[in-house]
N, C-alpha and C positions, 0 to 999 in steps of 0.2 A: 747292794746289800741294804738291809733295813737298819736304820740308825736308832740307837737308844735315845730316849727323849729326855733323860735327866742326867746330870753329872754323876760321877762315880762316888762322890762324897758330899754330904750335905754341908752347906755353909753354916757356921755358927752365928752369923749375923741375924738381926731381927728381920721381920717380914717387910722390908722396905724395898723401894726401887732404887733411886739414886742416893738418897741420904738416909741411912738407918736411924738417924736421930730425929729428923724433922719431916720426912716425906710421909704423906698420908696414904699413898697408893698401896693397896693390898697386893701381895705377891700371889696372884691367882695360880701361877704355875706350880706352886707348892700345895695347892688344894686339890686332892684327888677327885673331888666332885665338881670342880670348875669346868665349864664348857669352853673349849678353845674357840677363839674368834676366827683365826685363819688355820686351815688344815691342808697340809700337803700329804697326800695319801699314795705312797708308792709311785712317786712321780719320776718319770724318765723322759729325757729329751735327747734325741739323736739328730745329728746333722750328717746325713749320709752314713758313713761307717764310724763317725766320731760320736762318742757318748759324752755330751756336755754335762748332763745331770743324770745320776745313776741311782734310780730306785730310792728316792729320798722320801722319808716320812718325818713330818715336823709339825708341831702345834705351836701357835703363837696366840697369846691371850690379849683380851681387850685392855687398852690403855698401856700396853707395853711400848717400850722403845727398844726394839729388837734389832741387833746388828748381825748381818751376814758378813763374816770376815774371812778373807782368803787372798791368796796371791793371784797374779794374772793367770787366766785360764782355769781357775778352780771351779767355775760354774755359778758364781754368786750373781752376776748380772743376768745370766740366762734364767735363773730362778726368779729374779725380780721381774723380768720381762714377761714371764709366764703368768705371774701374779697380776700384772697390769693388763694382760690380754694381748700383748704385742707378739707373743709366741704361744703356740699351742703344745701341750705335752704330747709326746709320742705315746705314752701310756700313763695310767694313774689319774687321780682326781685332785682338783684344787677347790676348796670350799671357803667362802667368805660369809661369816655370820650365818652358817648353816645352809647356804645356797651353793649348789654345784655351779661353777663358773664355765663349764663346758658349753661352747657355742655362744657365750655372751660376749659381745663386742666391748672393746676397751671403754668406749664412751657411755656404755650402759652399766658399767661396774661402779660400785660405791667407793671408787678409788681415784686418787689423783697422784700425779708423779712429778717430782722436782728433779730436773736433770742437772748434771754437773756444769753444763754451759750456761744454766739459768734460762736461756732461750727467751729473753725479754725482747719486746718489740722496740727497736731503737727510735721509731718516730712517734711513739706514744709516751705521755707523761707517766709518772709513777702511779698516779690515781687511775689512769685509763688502762695501764697494764694490769693492775689488780682487778679492775672491773670487767675486763674483756670477756671472761667466761660467763659472768652473770648476764651481760648484755645479750650474749648468744642464746641464753636460755629464756630471754624475754621477761626477765624480772623487772618490776616497776622501778623507775629511776629513783624514787624516794628511798626504796629499800636498798638499792645498790649504793646510794650515797652513804647511808648509815653503815652498811656492812663494810664498805671500803674504809670509812673513817675509823671504825672499830679495829680493823686489821692494821691500819697505819699506827694507831695508838699502841697496839700490842707489840709491834716490831719497832716501836720508838722512832718512826719516820714521819709523824704527822706534819712536821714543818717542811718536809721535802716533797710533798705530794705533787707539786707543779713541775718538778724537775724531770729531765729525761735521763735514761740510763747512763749515757756517757758523762753526765755531770755528777755521778755517784762513785763512791769508792767500791772496791770489791766486796767488802763486808756489807755495805748498804744494798748493793745489787742482790746479794744473796738473800737478804731479808725481804726485799721486794718479791723475789721469786717464791719465797716461803709464804708470804702473805697472799700472793695470787693462788698458790696451791691450796691454802686453807680457807679462803673466802667462800668457796663453794660447799664448805662443811662436809668434806668426805668422811666416811667411816674409817678409811685407811689411807695413809699417806706414805708413798714410796719415795725414797731419796737415794739417788745413785751418785755416790762420791760427792755429797753436797758441799763439802768444805775443801775439796781438792784444789780449787783455784786460788785459795787464800794463802798468804804467807803464814809462817809458823805462829807468830804472836797473835795475829788476828784470828787464826784458826782456833787457838786455845780460848780466846775470849768468846768467840761465836759458839763454841761447843756448849758453854753454860747457858747462853741465850737460847739455843735450840732446846736444851733440856727444860728450861723454864717455860717456854712456849708450849712444848708438848704436854707438860703437866697442867698448864693453865687451860688448854683446849680439851684435854682428855682424848684426843685423837690417837689411834694406834699408829705408831711409826715403824716402818721397816727400812733400815738403812743398810746400804751396801758400801763397804769400805775395805781398803787394803791396809789401812793405817791401824796398827795394834793399839797405840796410845789413844787414838780417837775412839775406837770401839770400847776400850776399857773405861773411858771417861763418860761416854754417852749412854751405854747400854744398860737396860735392866737385865738382859741376858744376851749372850753371844752364841752364834752358831759358827764354829770354825770349819771352813770348807777346804777340801783338797781333792783334786782330780775328780770332780763331780760328786763327791760324797760329803756329808756333814760328819766330821770325825769326832766332834764333841760339842755338846750343848750345855751351857751352864751360866750362872752369874759370873761377873768378872772375877770376883774373889776365888771362886771354885776353879775357873779356867786357869788362873795364874798359879794358885797354890797347889791344886790337885790335878795337873794335866794327866790325861789317860794314856798318853803315848809320847815317845821321844819327839815325834813331829810337832805335836802341840806345845810341848815344853820349849822347843827351839823357836817356834813361830811366835809365841807370846813372850815378849821380853827377852832378856839375856839369861842363859843358864849354863851351868857346868854339868856335863853328863859323864859319869864315871862308870866305866865298864867293870863288871865283876860277876861273881857267881854266888849263889845262896849257900851259906854254911850253917845257918840256923833259921828256921821258919816256925814261929809259934803264932798263936792267935793275936797276941798283943805286941809282937816285936819280930824284927828280921835282922839278921847279921849277914853282911856281904863281904867277901874277900876280894880285893882288887890288887892287881900287880902295881897299880899306880899309887897306892896309899901305904903309909908306914904302919897303919893300924887298921883293924876291921872297921867297917861302917855299920853303925847301929842305928836302926830306924824304929820308932815306937809305933808302928802299925804292921799288921800282918798282911800277907798276900796269898793268893792261891797259885801254887806253882809246884813243880817237881823238885826234889832235892838236887842240888847242884846246878839248877837252871841258870843260864846266862841272863843277866838283867842289866839295866842302867839305873844308876842312882842319880837323880836330878837334884841339884842344889843351886839355889839362886845366889848370885854374887853378893847381894846385900846381907845374906844370912851367915856369911863366913866372917869370922873374927881373925884379926892379926895380932901377933905378939912377938916381941924379941925373946921372951922367955918360954921355956917348955911348959905347956899347959898341964894341969894335974890329971885331966881325963885321959883314959887309956884307949878310948874309941874316938872315931871321927876327928882325926888329926893327921897332919902331914907337914912337910917342911920343904922350903924352896927359896929361890932368890928372886927379888923384884927386878924385872927386866924392862918394865915400862910403867909410866905413871901419866895419867891424863887428869889435869885439874879442870873440873867442870863448874866451878863456883859452889853450887850447893853440895856437891859430892866430888870425891876423887876416885878414879878407876885405876886399879893396879893389875898388871899382868905379871903373874908369878910362874916361874919355871921350876917345876918340881924335880926332885932328884931322879924320879923315874922317867923324866922326859916329857911328861904331860904338862900342858899349860893351863892354869886356872885363872879365872877372872874374879876379882874381889872389888866391891864398891863399899866405900865408907862415907857417911855424911860428914860434912865439914861444919859441925855444930859450934866449933870455936875457930877463931882465925888462924891459930897455929896448928890445927889438926894435921895439915899436910906435912909439917916438919917432923912428925914422929917417925915417918918411914920415908926412905929415899931410894934412889937407884942402887942396885947391887947389894942392898941389905938382905941378909939371910933372916928369914922370918918363919914363924910357926903359924899354921892355919888350923882352925878348929871351929866346930859348930855344935849346936844342941841336937839332941836326939829327935826333936820334932821339926827340925828345919828341912829335912830332905824327904823325898818321896821315891819309892821304888817303882820302876816302869818295866813291864814285861813285854810291851809292844813298841 
């Protein structure tokens, strides 16, 4: 099927990429007159009877850090390999900077690729690893030396140029691989699970380094990852993939706050999905009746649906408030018992068993050291949330 190119609800943020307050990058995808840099046009890839990519249409813009996010077998790596030229589409077209890539070999494309394994040459020094591609192109030694030195400075490894890969940490090897990929000045850099080999703390630190390098070089990045947090941190926009389709495209804020389906809501972060049916549907509001709730669910946005239609109301755990006292509001509330608590340092996670039998997850930030003492196991509590905290999903 053909995939919609924009998210279902515009983000209220400014036209930024990573940081709405400081980033100078324009959000070209919001400009209806902007020309896309990478175009997938009705692209399908079959392996025998198996369809790995199913009629995908997608635009990626210059200077983006675009993430393809999905689980194993979703088609994200196949899409990346077709962009690199390692696989050919069964049907459809792929264009880079206005040029149809049909029949163009990988080494003739304005593309470089960084693999998860980094694929560094163990017998070469850091400098020689970075210079390898330039030497094969016959570039003058003086130019190679300068470009390698510039890359080493960019990835903050200038003092390690004489070392070999086995003498580096995982994060340092990752930066060497990135420098080698960027030194040839590609128009487009493809990264396949680039941080997958790093531990959690180093992965978090390296994400910001990767973002800074992308902004400094201005190269368009397309990143494949299965890690939702990684995609949310890195991306200017995310394409969520499932069974060969892109099911939603949008900025991280849009994907998280306004998922267009139950699948996306579940896949991105943690969510409570409450089944119910429409009892009131107006332009500016919806009311939903659910057997799991003590009161109707009131959402301050309208949807297009039939009267009485079955829907899911998605509410993120951090948007639910807890109280020992009955809240004043008559909508968006329920009652239950705390059956589990997980203290995570910066926040606490509560699993609450409602009287209806449904289980709800609630997270609360530990802004004070005694926050966790307010609620404990087996406490009977009231749950409630604001009218703009939930979203109604018809798919």
